[in-house]
C-alpha positions as CSV (number, residue, x, y, z in Angstrom):
1,M,46.8,-60.9,225.3
2,L,48.4,-62.9,228.1
3,L,49.7,-66.4,227.2
4,A,50.9,-67.3,230.6
5,A,49.8,-70.7,232.0
6,V,47.0,-70.8,234.5
7,A,47.3,-73.1,237.4
8,L,44.5,-75.7,237.6
9,P,43.5,-78.0,240.4
10,A,45.2,-81.3,240.0
11,A,41.8,-83.1,239.9
12,L,40.9,-81.2,236.7
13,L,44.3,-81.9,235.1
14,T,44.5,-85.7,235.7
15,P,41.6,-88.1,235.3
16,T,41.1,-90.4,238.3
17,N,42.5,-93.9,238.1
18,A,38.9,-95.3,237.7
19,S,38.3,-93.3,234.6
20,A,41.8,-93.0,233.2
21,A,41.0,-95.4,230.4
22,N,38.1,-93.3,229.2
23,S,38.8,-91.1,226.2
24,L,37.0,-88.4,224.3
25,T,36.3,-89.7,220.7
26,M,34.1,-86.9,219.6
27,L,36.4,-83.9,219.6
28,G,34.0,-81.3,218.1
29,A,33.4,-77.8,217.0
30,D,30.2,-76.2,215.8
31,V,31.3,-73.9,212.9
32,S,27.9,-73.1,211.6
33,S,28.8,-69.4,211.0
34,A,32.1,-70.1,209.2
35,Q,30.6,-70.5,205.8
36,R,29.1,-67.0,205.8
37,A,32.4,-65.6,207.2
38,I,34.5,-67.1,204.4
39,D,32.0,-66.0,201.8
40,L,32.5,-62.5,203.1
41,G,36.3,-62.8,202.8
42,A,37.2,-63.5,206.4
43,K,40.7,-64.9,207.0
44,Y,41.8,-67.4,209.6
45,Y,45.4,-67.8,210.7
46,D,47.1,-70.6,212.6
47,A,49.4,-70.2,215.6
48,N,52.3,-69.4,213.2
49,G,50.3,-66.7,211.5
50,V,49.7,-68.7,208.3
51,A,46.4,-68.1,206.6
52,K,44.5,-71.4,206.3
53,D,41.1,-72.9,206.0
54,P,39.6,-72.8,209.5
55,L,38.7,-76.5,209.3
56,D,42.4,-77.2,208.8
57,I,43.3,-75.0,211.8
58,L,40.8,-76.7,214.0
59,K,41.8,-80.2,212.8
60,G,45.4,-79.2,213.7
61,A,44.2,-78.3,217.2
62,G,42.6,-81.8,217.6
63,V,39.1,-81.5,216.2
64,N,37.8,-84.6,214.5
65,Y,34.0,-83.8,214.4
66,V,32.1,-80.8,213.0
67,R,28.6,-79.8,214.1
68,L,26.4,-77.8,211.7
69,R,23.0,-76.4,212.6
70,I,20.2,-76.6,210.0
71,W,17.3,-74.2,209.8
72,N,14.3,-75.0,207.6
73,N,14.0,-71.7,205.7
74,P,16.0,-68.9,207.2
75,A,15.6,-65.5,205.7
76,S,19.4,-65.2,205.4
77,G,19.7,-68.3,203.2
78,Y,22.5,-69.5,205.5
79,N,22.3,-72.7,207.6
80,N,19.6,-73.9,205.2
81,K,19.6,-77.3,203.5
82,A,21.5,-76.2,200.4
83,K,24.2,-74.4,202.4
84,V,24.6,-77.3,204.8
85,L,24.9,-79.8,201.9
86,A,27.6,-77.7,200.3
87,Y,29.6,-77.2,203.5
88,A,29.2,-80.9,204.4
89,K,31.3,-81.8,201.4
90,Q,34.2,-79.6,202.7
91,V,33.9,-81.1,206.2
92,K,34.0,-84.7,204.9
93,A,36.8,-83.9,202.4
94,K,38.9,-83.0,205.4
95,G,38.4,-86.4,207.0
96,L,36.1,-85.0,209.7
97,K,33.0,-86.5,211.0
98,L,29.6,-84.7,210.7
99,L,26.9,-83.9,213.2
100,I,23.7,-82.3,211.9
101,D,21.9,-80.2,214.5
102,F,18.2,-80.0,213.5
103,H,16.5,-76.9,215.1
104,Y,13.2,-77.5,213.3
105,S,12.8,-73.8,212.9
106,D,13.6,-70.9,210.6
107,T,15.7,-69.3,213.3
108,W,17.3,-70.1,216.7
109,A,15.8,-72.8,218.9
110,D,16.9,-72.9,222.6
111,P,15.4,-73.4,226.0
112,G,13.5,-70.1,225.8
113,K,12.1,-70.4,222.3
114,Q,11.2,-73.2,219.9
115,Y,9.4,-71.5,217.0
116,K,7.8,-73.7,214.4
117,P,9.1,-73.0,210.9
118,A,6.7,-70.8,209.0
119,A,5.7,-73.6,206.6
120,W,4.5,-75.7,209.6
121,A,2.9,-72.9,211.6
122,S,-0.7,-74.1,211.2
123,H,0.1,-77.8,211.6
124,G,-1.1,-79.8,214.6
125,I,0.7,-82.6,216.3
126,S,-0.4,-85.3,213.8
127,T,0.9,-83.3,210.8
128,L,4.0,-82.3,212.7
129,Q,5.0,-85.9,213.2
130,T,4.9,-86.3,209.4
131,D,6.7,-83.0,208.9
132,V,9.5,-84.0,211.2
133,Y,9.9,-87.4,209.6
134,N,9.9,-86.2,206.1
135,Y,12.2,-83.3,206.7
136,T,14.7,-85.3,208.7
137,Y,14.7,-88.1,206.2
138,D,15.1,-85.7,203.2
139,V,18.0,-83.8,204.7
140,C,19.7,-87.0,205.8
141,N,19.1,-88.8,202.5
142,S,20.3,-85.7,200.5
143,L,23.5,-85.8,202.5
144,K,23.9,-89.5,202.0
145,S,23.3,-89.2,198.3
146,Q,26.2,-86.8,197.8
147,G,28.5,-89.0,199.9
148,T,28.4,-87.1,203.1
149,T,26.2,-89.3,205.3
150,P,25.9,-87.7,208.7
151,D,27.6,-89.6,211.5
152,S,25.2,-88.2,214.0
153,V,22.1,-86.0,214.2
154,Q,20.4,-84.0,216.9
155,I,16.6,-84.3,217.0
156,G,16.1,-80.7,218.3
157,N,18.4,-78.2,219.9
158,E,18.4,-77.6,223.6
159,I,14.8,-78.9,224.0
160,N,14.6,-78.6,227.8
161,V,10.8,-78.3,227.7
162,G,10.1,-79.6,224.2
163,M,10.2,-78.3,220.6
164,L,7.9,-77.1,217.9
165,W,5.9,-75.1,220.5
166,D,3.2,-75.1,221.5
167,D,2.2,-78.5,220.2
168,G,5.5,-80.2,221.2
169,K,5.9,-78.3,224.5
170,V,6.0,-80.2,227.7
171,V,3.2,-78.8,229.9
172,N,2.2,-80.3,233.3
173,N,4.8,-83.0,232.9
174,N,3.0,-84.3,229.8
175,F,5.7,-85.7,227.4
176,T,3.2,-87.3,225.0
177,N,3.5,-84.9,222.1
178,L,7.2,-84.3,222.4
179,A,7.8,-88.1,222.4
180,L,5.8,-88.5,219.2
181,L,8.0,-85.9,217.5
182,L,11.2,-87.4,218.8
183,K,10.2,-90.8,217.6
184,S,9.5,-89.4,214.2
185,G,13.0,-87.9,214.0
186,Y,14.6,-91.0,215.3
187,N,12.8,-93.3,212.9
188,A,13.5,-91.1,209.9
189,T,17.2,-91.0,210.8
190,K,17.5,-94.8,211.1
191,A,15.5,-95.3,207.9
192,C,18.0,-93.1,206.1
193,N,21.1,-94.7,207.6
194,S,20.9,-97.2,210.5
195,S,24.4,-96.4,211.8
196,T,23.8,-92.6,212.1
197,Q,23.6,-91.9,215.9
198,V,20.7,-89.9,217.3
199,I,21.4,-87.4,219.9
200,I,18.8,-85.8,222.1
201,H,20.1,-82.5,223.4
202,T,19.2,-80.3,226.4
203,A,20.9,-77.6,228.2
204,D,20.6,-79.4,231.5
205,A,24.3,-79.9,232.5
206,D,23.6,-77.6,235.4
207,S,20.9,-79.7,237.1
208,D,20.7,-83.4,237.6
209,S,17.1,-83.1,238.8
210,N,16.1,-81.3,235.6
211,A,18.0,-83.7,233.4
212,R,16.4,-86.7,235.1
213,W,13.0,-85.1,234.7
214,F,13.5,-84.7,231.0
215,Y,15.1,-87.9,230.1
216,D,13.0,-90.0,232.4
217,G,10.0,-88.3,230.8
218,I,10.8,-89.2,227.3
219,K,12.0,-92.7,228.2
220,A,8.7,-93.4,229.9
221,Q,7.1,-92.6,226.6
222,G,9.2,-95.2,224.8
223,V,11.6,-92.7,223.1
224,N,14.9,-94.2,222.0
225,W,18.1,-92.3,221.4
226,D,21.8,-93.2,221.1
227,I,23.7,-90.3,222.8
228,T,22.6,-87.9,225.5
229,G,23.8,-84.3,224.6
230,L,24.1,-81.6,227.2
231,S,25.1,-77.9,226.9
232,Y,27.6,-76.6,229.5
233,Y,28.7,-73.0,230.0
234,C,30.3,-72.5,233.4
235,M,29.0,-68.9,233.7
236,W,25.4,-70.2,233.4
237,H,25.7,-73.8,234.5
238,G,28.0,-73.7,237.5
239,A,31.4,-75.3,238.3
240,P,32.8,-78.1,236.1
241,A,32.5,-80.6,239.0
242,N,28.7,-80.1,239.0
243,M,28.6,-80.8,235.3
244,G,30.7,-83.9,235.9
245,S,28.1,-85.2,238.4
246,V,25.3,-84.8,235.9
247,V,27.3,-86.5,233.1
248,S,28.1,-89.4,235.3
249,D,24.5,-89.8,236.4
250,M,23.2,-89.6,232.9
251,K,25.6,-92.3,231.7
252,S,24.7,-94.7,234.5
253,R,21.0,-94.0,234.6
254,Y,20.3,-94.5,230.9
255,G,23.2,-96.7,229.8
256,K,23.9,-94.4,226.9
257,D,27.0,-92.4,225.9
258,V,27.0,-88.7,226.8
259,I,28.6,-85.7,225.2
260,I,28.9,-82.0,226.0
261,A,27.2,-80.8,222.8
262,E,28.1,-77.1,223.5
263,T,30.6,-75.2,225.5
264,A,32.6,-72.0,225.2
265,Y,34.5,-69.4,227.3
266,P,35.4,-65.7,226.7
267,F,38.9,-64.5,226.2
268,T,38.1,-60.9,226.9
269,T,35.3,-58.6,228.1
270,S,35.9,-56.3,225.2
271,D,33.5,-56.1,222.3
272,A,34.6,-56.1,218.6
273,D,31.4,-54.6,217.1
274,G,28.3,-52.6,218.0
275,T,26.4,-55.7,219.2
276,A,26.8,-56.3,222.9
277,N,28.5,-59.5,224.0
278,S,26.2,-62.4,225.1
279,V,28.7,-63.2,227.8
280,T,30.5,-60.5,229.8
281,S,31.8,-62.5,232.8
282,G,33.8,-65.6,233.5
283,C,34.2,-68.3,236.2
284,T,36.4,-68.5,239.3
285,G,40.0,-69.5,238.4
286,Y,39.8,-68.7,234.8
287,P,40.7,-65.2,233.7
288,L,39.2,-63.7,230.6
289,T,42.4,-64.0,228.6
290,W,43.7,-66.4,225.9
291,A,45.4,-68.5,228.6
292,G,42.2,-68.5,230.7
293,Q,40.1,-69.5,227.7
294,G,42.4,-72.4,226.9
295,A,42.6,-73.5,230.6
296,E,38.8,-73.5,231.0
297,F,38.2,-75.6,227.9
298,T,40.9,-78.0,229.1
299,A,39.1,-78.3,232.5
300,V,35.8,-78.9,230.7
301,Q,37.3,-81.7,228.7
302,N,39.1,-83.3,231.7
303,T,36.0,-83.2,233.8
304,A,33.7,-84.6,231.1
305,R,36.2,-87.3,230.3
306,S,36.6,-88.3,234.0
307,A,32.8,-88.5,234.3
308,G,32.6,-90.9,231.4
309,A,31.6,-88.6,228.5
310,I,32.8,-89.5,225.0
311,G,32.8,-86.0,223.4
312,V,33.0,-82.3,223.9
313,F,32.0,-79.7,221.2
314,Y,33.1,-76.0,221.3
315,W,30.3,-73.8,220.1
316,E,31.1,-71.4,217.3
317,P,34.9,-71.1,217.8
318,T,35.2,-69.5,214.3
319,W,32.6,-66.7,214.8
320,Y,34.8,-63.7,215.2
321,A,33.3,-60.3,214.3
322,V,33.0,-60.0,210.5
323,T,30.8,-57.3,209.2
324,G,27.8,-58.8,207.6
325,N,27.9,-62.1,209.6
326,G,25.3,-61.1,212.2
327,W,23.4,-63.3,214.6
328,D,19.9,-62.5,213.2
329,P,19.0,-64.5,210.1
330,A,16.3,-62.0,209.3
331,N,19.0,-59.3,209.2
332,I,22.3,-61.1,208.8
333,S,24.0,-58.1,207.1
334,G,22.7,-55.5,209.6
335,S,23.0,-57.4,212.9
336,G,26.3,-57.9,214.7
337,D,28.0,-60.8,216.5
338,G,27.5,-61.2,220.2
339,W,29.9,-64.1,220.4
340,D,33.1,-62.4,219.2
341,N,34.7,-62.6,222.6
342,M,33.8,-66.4,222.9
343,A,35.5,-67.4,219.6
344,I,38.9,-68.9,219.7
345,F,40.1,-66.6,217.0
346,N,40.7,-63.0,217.8
347,W,39.4,-60.0,215.9
348,T,42.0,-60.3,213.2
349,G,41.5,-64.0,212.8
350,Q,44.5,-65.3,214.8
351,V,43.8,-68.6,216.6
352,N,44.3,-68.9,220.3
353,P,47.2,-71.4,220.6
354,N,46.1,-72.4,224.1
355,V,42.9,-74.1,222.9
356,K,43.4,-77.8,222.2
357,W,41.0,-80.7,221.9
358,T,42.5,-83.8,223.5
359,P,41.3,-87.4,223.5
């Protein structure tokens, strides 16, 4: 794997004078798959080839914030409340901050699917408001009770057109039901711990018009939130400069902090297992090598910082291909890993020394 430096445009390397004082305080990594990998015996090695806890390796690379997704009752048993509570202890013991990502589902929630958890399947909007409040409060309070109070939470994951479909789906520009659910999650979080920050997260870093449509829509319904979270993957969402424009507008339009809640980049087109890679192409100027992966992540951070964001989270940097750590919670042992070329650890667990988180 090539470790040669990749030339970057000067604008991406150096923040403009107007924003030079801004810094990224939330230097994050979503390591939701790491617990299962470690349970299966996966090893992680730092840049010197020394086996270490992946949290220690990430912290050494600049990470200060860990994001963990939570599913209500996944078939695999991973990413459920009990597992999140257990791993939260390890996260906090490392001196890292904690972001809990509520999917409000038993499986993946994203712009294309927002399945209700089975236990809530027959519930209408009135009952769902209570469900969201009680579940959010219970998870937050359980974390608080064991001394691992979440520093922030996401009320939903990539909820571009709502969550808990179809009741909480935005149809014909009607944000009424979604707003009711978001208020329930916000109120439960603040009742649990008033200083826990509430993030509302969409994958709208590609489109300022889409982002305005969504956040204007919930704001008009009286929804409150603390941080605007956006997913950004250059192969899907366009050039970093476009993302920067959206971040800048979101910050000024709503007067709230903004983070890139998810980003990642491939270091190869090759596949480590029998499950096809989710991403098979890169972006102009960033080869699919270790050097390219590091350079692209640096560009994302520099662009977000210059635009006024306060954080960037790499999504699943520890999810290299480990047999039995599949993507499907209904068949975790039998499914594979479509993200193995997007992790920052190669297929034997060696970290990419080019990937750094910088304030």
